[in-house]
C-alpha positions as CSV (number, residue, x, y, z in Angstrom):
1,M,0.0,-0.3,-0.2
2,A,1.6,3.0,-1.4
3,E,1.8,6.0,1.5
4,F,-0.4,9.2,1.6
5,H,1.2,12.3,3.4
6,S,-1.9,14.7,4.7
7,K,0.0,18.6,4.1
8,I,-2.5,19.8,7.7
9,K,-1.8,18.8,11.5
10,T,-5.4,20.3,13.0
11,I,-4.5,19.7,16.8
12,E,-0.9,19.5,18.9
13,W,0.0,19.8,22.0
14,I,3.2,22.3,22.4
15,N,5.1,22.5,26.0
16,N,1.7,24.2,28.0
17,Y,-0.9,24.6,25.4
18,S,-2.6,23.2,22.4
19,K,-2.1,24.5,18.9
20,M,-5.0,24.2,16.6
21,V,-6.4,25.5,13.0
22,D,-9.1,27.7,13.3
23,Q,-11.7,25.9,11.4
24,T,-13.8,29.1,11.3
25,V,-12.4,31.0,8.9
26,L,-11.7,29.1,6.5
27,P,-11.3,29.0,3.4
28,Y,-10.8,32.6,3.4
29,E,-8.0,32.5,6.0
30,F,-5.4,29.3,7.4
31,K,-4.4,30.3,10.7
32,Y,-3.4,27.9,14.2
33,V,-5.1,29.8,17.3
34,N,-2.9,29.1,20.4
35,I,-5.7,27.4,23.2
36,T,-4.0,28.3,27.0
37,S,-6.9,27.6,29.3
38,G,-9.3,24.8,30.0
39,Q,-12.0,27.9,29.5
40,E,-11.0,28.4,25.9
41,M,-10.7,25.1,25.1
42,Y,-13.9,24.3,26.0
43,D,-15.1,27.3,24.1
44,A,-13.2,26.6,21.0
45,I,-15.5,23.2,20.6
46,K,-18.7,24.6,21.7
47,T,-17.8,27.5,18.8
48,M,-16.4,24.6,16.5
49,I,-13.4,26.6,16.1
50,V,-12.6,22.6,16.4
51,R,-14.8,20.1,14.7
52,G,-15.0,16.3,14.1
53,A,-15.2,13.5,16.2
54,P,-11.3,12.5,16.7
55,A,-10.6,16.3,16.7
56,I,-13.0,17.1,19.1
57,G,-11.6,14.1,21.0
58,V,-8.2,15.0,21.3
59,A,-9.1,19.0,22.1
60,G,-11.2,17.6,24.9
61,A,-8.1,15.6,26.5
62,H,-6.3,18.1,25.8
63,G,-9.0,20.7,27.9
64,V,-8.2,18.4,30.6
65,V,-4.2,18.9,30.7
66,L,-5.0,23.0,30.5
67,Y,-7.8,22.5,33.4
68,A,-5.0,20.7,35.6
69,Q,-2.3,23.0,34.6
70,E,-4.7,25.6,36.3
71,L,-5.4,24.5,39.1
72,A,-1.6,22.8,39.9
73,E,-0.7,26.7,39.6
74,S,-3.6,27.7,42.4
75,L,-2.7,24.8,44.3
76,L,1.2,24.6,44.6
77,P,2.2,27.9,46.3
78,A,-0.1,26.7,49.0
79,C,1.1,23.3,49.1
80,Q,5.2,25.3,49.4
81,K,4.0,27.1,52.3
82,E,2.3,24.2,54.4
83,S,4.4,21.3,56.1
84,G,4.3,18.0,56.3
85,R,3.0,14.6,54.2
86,N,-1.1,15.2,55.1
87,N,-1.4,18.5,54.4
88,D,0.4,17.7,50.8
89,S,-2.2,14.7,50.8
90,L,-5.5,17.5,51.3
91,L,-4.3,19.7,48.8
92,R,-2.9,16.8,46.4
93,D,-7.1,15.0,47.0
94,E,-8.6,18.6,46.4
95,F,-6.9,19.2,43.1
96,V,-8.6,15.9,42.4
97,K,-11.7,16.2,43.4
98,K,-11.4,20.1,41.6
99,L,-10.0,18.2,37.9
100,L,-12.8,15.5,38.2
101,E,-15.5,18.2,38.3
102,K,-13.7,20.4,35.3
103,A,-13.4,17.0,33.1
104,D,-17.0,16.6,33.6
105,Y,-17.8,20.4,32.3
106,M,-15.7,19.8,29.7
107,A,-17.4,16.7,28.3
108,T,-20.7,18.7,28.0
109,S,-19.0,21.5,25.2
110,R,-20.9,19.3,22.6
111,P,-23.0,16.5,23.4
112,T,-23.0,14.6,20.5
113,A,-19.7,13.4,19.4
114,V,-19.0,10.0,21.7
115,N,-14.9,10.4,20.9
116,L,-15.1,14.2,23.5
117,M,-16.6,11.5,26.2
118,W,-14.8,9.2,25.4
119,A,-11.3,10.7,25.5
120,V,-12.4,12.9,28.9
121,E,-12.9,9.3,30.6
122,K,-9.8,8.5,29.5
123,Q,-8.1,11.6,31.3
124,K,-10.4,11.2,34.5
125,D,-9.4,7.5,34.5
126,I,-5.9,8.4,34.7
127,I,-6.8,11.1,37.5
128,K,-8.5,8.4,39.8
129,N,-5.8,6.1,39.5
130,S,-2.6,7.9,39.6
131,T,-0.3,7.4,42.4
132,S,1.5,10.1,41.5
133,D,2.2,13.8,43.5
134,I,0.2,16.8,41.6
135,K,2.8,17.6,38.7
136,G,3.1,14.2,38.4
137,I,-0.8,13.8,37.3
138,V,-0.3,16.4,35.1
139,E,2.4,15.1,33.6
140,E,0.9,12.0,32.9
141,L,-2.5,13.8,31.4
142,K,0.0,15.8,29.2
143,Q,1.0,12.8,27.9
144,N,-1.6,10.8,27.5
145,A,-3.2,13.6,25.3
146,I,-0.2,13.4,23.1
147,K,-0.3,9.9,22.7
148,M,-3.9,10.2,21.6
149,E,-2.4,12.6,19.3
150,N,-0.2,10.4,17.8
151,D,-2.4,7.4,17.8
152,D,-5.2,9.1,16.0
153,I,-3.5,9.5,12.9
154,E,-2.2,6.0,13.2
155,I,-5.5,4.2,13.3
156,N,-7.0,6.7,10.6
157,K,-4.3,5.5,8.2
158,K,-5.2,2.2,8.9
159,I,-8.9,2.8,8.0
160,G,-8.2,4.4,4.9
161,D,-5.9,1.3,4.1
162,Y,-9.1,-1.2,4.7
163,G,-10.9,1.4,3.3
164,A,-9.2,2.0,0.1
165,E,-9.3,-2.0,-0.7
166,I,-13.1,-1.7,-1.0
167,V,-12.9,1.3,-3.5
168,P,-13.3,0.3,-7.5
169,K,-10.0,1.6,-9.9
170,G,-11.0,5.2,-11.1
171,A,-14.1,5.7,-8.1
172,T,-16.3,8.7,-8.0
173,I,-16.9,9.2,-3.9
174,L,-19.2,11.0,-2.9
175,T,-18.3,12.0,0.8
176,H,-20.8,14.6,3.1
177,C,-19.7,17.2,5.4
178,N,-15.6,16.9,6.4
179,A,-14.4,13.9,7.8
180,G,-10.5,14.3,6.9
181,G,-7.2,15.9,8.0
182,L,-9.4,18.6,9.7
183,A,-11.9,17.0,11.6
184,T,-9.3,14.2,12.9
185,V,-5.4,15.1,14.5
186,G,-4.0,15.0,10.6
187,Y,-5.0,12.3,8.2
188,G,-9.0,11.3,8.1
189,T,-11.6,9.0,8.5
190,A,-14.0,9.2,5.2
191,L,-11.2,11.1,3.4
192,G,-8.6,8.8,5.3
193,V,-9.8,6.3,2.7
194,V,-9.9,8.4,-0.2
195,R,-6.0,9.4,0.5
196,S,-5.3,5.6,0.7
197,A,-7.1,5.1,-2.6
198,F,-5.8,7.7,-4.4
199,A,-2.3,6.9,-2.9
200,N,-3.1,3.6,-5.4
201,D,-5.0,4.6,-7.9
202,P,-4.7,8.7,-8.8
203,T,-7.9,8.6,-11.3
204,I,-10.0,8.5,-8.0
205,Q,-11.5,11.6,-7.5
206,V,-14.5,12.9,-5.2
207,F,-18.2,14.7,-5.1
208,A,-18.4,16.6,-2.4
209,D,-21.9,17.8,-0.7
210,E,-21.7,21.4,0.7
211,T,-23.5,20.7,4.0
212,R,-25.4,22.8,5.1
213,P,-25.8,25.2,7.1
214,R,-22.0,25.3,8.2
215,Q,-21.3,24.4,4.7
216,Q,-17.8,22.0,6.1
217,G,-18.1,20.4,2.4
218,A,-17.6,23.3,0.9
219,R,-15.5,25.0,3.2
220,I,-13.3,22.6,4.6
221,T,-13.3,19.2,2.1
222,T,-12.7,21.1,-0.8
223,F,-9.9,23.0,1.1
224,E,-8.2,20.2,2.3
225,L,-8.6,17.6,-1.1
226,T,-7.5,20.4,-3.5
227,M,-4.7,21.5,-1.5
228,D,-3.3,17.6,-1.4
229,G,-4.5,17.9,-5.1
230,I,-6.8,15.4,-5.3
231,P,-10.0,16.0,-7.8
232,T,-12.5,17.4,-6.2
233,T,-15.9,18.7,-7.4
234,L,-18.5,20.1,-5.5
235,I,-22.1,19.7,-5.3
236,T,-25.2,21.3,-3.3
237,D,-27.2,18.8,-0.8
238,G,-30.3,18.6,-3.0
239,M,-27.9,17.0,-6.2
240,C,-26.7,13.9,-5.1
241,S,-29.5,12.1,-6.2
242,Y,-29.6,13.5,-9.8
243,F,-25.6,12.4,-9.9
244,M,-26.4,9.0,-8.9
245,K,-28.7,8.5,-11.0
246,K,-26.4,9.6,-13.9
247,G,-24.2,7.1,-12.5
248,M,-21.6,9.3,-11.5
249,I,-21.3,7.9,-8.8
250,D,-19.7,5.0,-7.5
251,M,-19.8,4.9,-4.1
252,V,-20.8,7.3,-0.6
253,V,-18.4,7.4,2.7
254,V,-18.7,9.4,5.3
255,G,-17.7,9.8,8.7
256,A,-19.8,9.7,12.2
257,D,-19.9,11.3,15.5
258,R,-21.5,8.1,17.3
259,I,-22.4,4.8,16.3
260,A,-24.4,2.7,18.7
261,A,-24.5,-0.9,19.2
262,N,-26.5,-2.1,16.5
263,G,-24.1,0.0,13.4
264,D,-26.8,2.9,13.3
265,A,-25.1,5.9,12.8
266,A,-24.9,10.0,13.5
267,N,-23.3,12.2,11.2
268,K,-24.2,15.9,9.9
269,I,-27.2,16.5,9.2
270,G,-28.2,15.5,5.4
271,T,-26.3,12.3,5.8
272,Y,-29.6,10.1,6.4
273,T,-30.9,12.0,3.2
274,V,-28.0,10.7,1.2
275,A,-28.0,7.4,2.2
276,I,-31.5,6.9,1.2
277,A,-30.8,8.2,-2.1
278,A,-27.6,5.2,-2.3
279,K,-29.8,2.6,-1.1
280,Y,-32.1,4.0,-3.8
281,H,-29.7,3.5,-6.7
282,N,-27.9,0.4,-5.1
283,I,-24.8,2.1,-4.6
284,P,-23.0,1.4,-1.6
285,F,-22.8,3.8,1.3
286,Y,-20.0,3.5,4.0
287,V,-19.2,4.6,7.4
288,A,-15.6,5.5,8.6
289,A,-14.9,5.7,12.0
290,P,-12.3,4.4,14.5
291,L,-14.2,1.9,17.5
292,S,-13.6,5.5,19.9
293,T,-16.8,6.8,18.3
294,I,-18.5,3.7,18.7
295,D,-20.7,3.8,21.8
296,T,-21.7,0.2,23.0
297,S,-23.2,1.7,26.3
298,I,-26.5,2.9,23.4
299,K,-28.3,0.2,22.0
300,T,-30.0,2.4,18.5
301,G,-29.3,5.6,17.1
302,D,-32.8,6.6,19.0
303,E,-30.7,6.9,22.2
304,I,-28.1,9.5,20.5
305,V,-28.5,13.2,21.9
306,I,-28.9,15.7,19.1
307,E,-27.1,18.8,19.2
308,E,-29.7,21.8,18.3
309,R,-27.5,25.0,16.6
310,S,-27.9,28.3,16.4
311,R,-31.0,29.2,13.9
312,D,-28.3,31.9,12.8
313,E,-26.8,29.4,11.1
314,V,-29.5,28.7,8.9
315,T,-31.1,32.4,8.7
316,H,-27.1,34.4,8.0
317,I,-24.3,33.4,5.4
318,N,-21.2,35.1,6.0
319,G,-23.2,37.6,8.0
320,K,-26.1,38.7,6.3
321,I,-28.9,37.1,6.6
322,I,-31.3,35.5,3.8
323,C,-35.0,34.7,4.8
324,A,-37.4,36.9,6.9
325,E,-36.1,37.6,9.9
326,S,-39.5,36.3,11.9
327,V,-39.0,33.1,10.0
328,N,-38.9,29.7,12.0
329,V,-36.3,27.9,12.2
330,I,-36.0,24.5,13.7
331,N,-31.4,23.6,13.3
332,P,-30.6,20.1,14.3
333,G,-26.7,19.6,13.8
334,F,-27.0,15.8,13.1
335,D,-29.2,13.1,11.9
336,V,-29.2,9.4,12.4
337,T,-28.8,7.0,9.3
338,P,-30.3,3.0,10.1
339,N,-28.2,0.5,9.8
340,E,-29.9,-1.1,6.9
341,L,-28.5,1.7,5.1
342,I,-25.0,1.2,5.9
343,S,-22.8,-1.1,3.4
344,G,-20.3,-1.6,6.2
345,I,-18.6,0.4,8.9
346,I,-14.8,0.9,8.2
347,T,-12.5,1.2,11.5
348,E,-8.8,0.4,12.1
349,K,-9.9,-3.4,13.2
350,G,-11.1,-3.8,9.5
351,I,-15.0,-3.3,7.9
352,L,-17.3,-4.8,10.0
353,R,-20.6,-6.1,8.1
354,P,-24.2,-6.5,9.1
355,D,-25.2,-8.0,11.8
356,Y,-23.6,-5.2,13.2
357,T,-24.4,-5.8,17.0
358,K,-22.8,-9.0,16.3
359,S,-19.8,-7.5,14.2
360,I,-19.5,-4.7,16.4
361,A,-19.0,-7.0,19.6
362,E,-16.5,-9.1,18.4
363,A,-14.6,-5.9,17.2
364,F,-14.2,-4.7,20.9
365,K,-12.5,-8.5,21.5
366,L,-9.8,-8.4,18.7
């Protein structure tokens, strides 16, 4: 398998802060921002400076480190003034208690992407189980966050390579929203499949839905694919059936923000519609996601919490209103594609097939 190197690293821990691409200004400007406090990270996740389930997970892990640094800085001077192990122990207990509360708060920044909760729980496990002093816990959290970064890239490359095996030569792949390097640490899930396939077959091309209302397909997917030299065609969300009927789409690959134990998959709003159209036209529809996106604690997609976002995302484009000011707006950020519409779930452990309840359970045992 040839190797493809993405030019973008979305999020990275550097010294004592988190550096990330500001995705709210793409494609007009490409810039990095430094996140230096826990509250800044909470806000960055909430306002979608960082977005995409895997990237949000790493951001959440970074956020816990930032909170840990802040708490340590506020408590350690007091620790140095006190004498005796008992006082040190009391301050450590206070640090752990407050940090667990901050970690729980970080996990509420966005409700749908389970990678956020998964990453925060991994950090909480360290906080609860560490035998180190305060400084030691901070360092353990930092190293775990960095490990998550590195693991994410390797996991996504495995997803890409498994997915590339099922991409027909010269295929046109339709994707919805952005599940690329900018939704992860740097390679991508759905676009990881594209990158791995393109590395061996440069005749591969992509059709990208614009993905209203935030236009992640138009603003972000087309940005990173054209940067990597992968042929990409932008279409509006309502056009996918037209091109499917004309035989111009060979397969669909999308990402996911949460997958239930039965294979139902939550992804950006409009994905369900694409899946229905693909089923009607006998076009395979795949979901690409790491195992950390699968939430085995919920049986079906009916249990997935769907984030409701601001009405302004629908009523405004580039700051200008596009409709009657008084119109009613409902703006769910995600929808759930039923498992019967999904041809396979591409993970780092291989491609899972129906019966998903069985194949998902088996994947977690590998």
